[in-house]
C-alpha positions in Angstrom: -136.2 16.0 -43.3 -132.4 16.0 -41.9 -130.7 13.1 -41.2 -129.4 14.1 -37.8 -130.2 12.2 -34.5 -131.9 14.9 -32.1 -130.2 13.7 -29.2 -127.0 13.3 -30.0 -126.5 15.2 -33.1 -124.9 12.2 -35.0 -125.2 12.8 -39.0 -124.0 11.7 -42.2 -120.5 10.9 -42.8 -118.7 10.2 -46.0 -116.4 7.8 -47.3 -115.4 5.4 -50.2 -116.8 2.5 -52.0 -113.6 0.5 -52.6 -113.8 -2.4 -55.4 -111.7 -5.3 -55.9 -109.2 -3.4 -58.4 -108.8 -0.6 -55.5 -111.1 2.0 -57.6 -112.5 4.5 -55.0 -116.1 6.2 -55.5 -117.6 8.6 -52.8 -120.6 7.2 -50.8 -122.4 8.3 -47.9 -123.3 6.4 -44.4 -126.2 7.4 -43.1 -127.2 6.8 -39.3 -129.7 4.3 -38.2 -132.4 6.7 -37.3 -135.6 5.6 -35.8 -138.8 7.4 -34.9 -139.3 6.9 -30.9 -141.4 7.9 -28.1 -140.0 8.3 -25.4 -141.2 9.2 -21.8 -140.3 11.8 -19.2 -141.2 10.8 -15.9 -140.6 14.5 -14.4 -143.0 16.2 -16.9 -145.4 12.8 -16.8 -145.3 13.5 -20.7 -144.0 11.7 -24.0 -142.1 13.2 -26.9 -141.7 12.0 -30.1 -138.0 12.0 -31.5 -136.1 10.9 -34.4 -132.7 9.1 -32.6 -130.5 7.1 -33.6 -129.9 3.4 -32.4 -126.9 4.5 -30.8 -128.9 7.7 -29.0 -131.4 5.4 -27.9 -129.2 2.8 -26.1 -127.4 5.8 -24.4 -130.3 7.4 -23.3 -131.4 4.3 -22.0 -127.9 3.5 -20.3 -128.5 7.3 -18.4 -131.5 6.4 -17.1 -133.8 7.7 -19.1 -134.9 10.7 -20.9 -134.6 13.0 -18.1 -131.3 11.9 -17.0 -129.9 12.2 -20.6 -131.3 15.9 -21.2 -129.6 17.2 -18.3 -126.3 15.7 -18.6 -125.9 16.5 -22.4 -124.8 19.7 -23.6 -127.0 22.0 -25.4 -124.9 22.1 -28.5 -125.7 18.6 -29.6 -129.3 18.7 -29.1 -132.1 19.7 -31.6 -134.2 22.7 -31.0 -137.2 20.6 -30.0 -134.8 18.6 -27.5 -133.6 22.0 -26.0 -137.2 22.9 -25.1 -138.2 19.5 -23.3 -134.6 20.3 -21.3 -135.7 23.8 -20.3 -139.1 22.6 -19.1 -137.2 19.8 -17.2 -135.0 22.5 -15.4 -138.0 24.7 -14.2 -140.1 21.3 -12.7 -139.2 21.9 -8.9 -137.6 19.0 -7.2 -139.5 16.7 -5.1 -138.7 16.2 -1.7 
């Protein structure tokens, strides 16, 4: 399973461990990924995603999964999230 956020595209970063003697060794910084179930209000369904905690905060800040997906560009989203976004666009707007 890849260590990439399905909503934000946030992945691993590479850096150095730096010792007291200033020796540098390669290391990896991994995103804090969580398995979460997010509810789509328009589709009246829940979806399971592997999302970083930063991405989860962004979704809540934007008012939920539906608003987040419609505002986000397609390049950052995973194929599963793109499918949900396409389904959201198909739903007619309630008057």
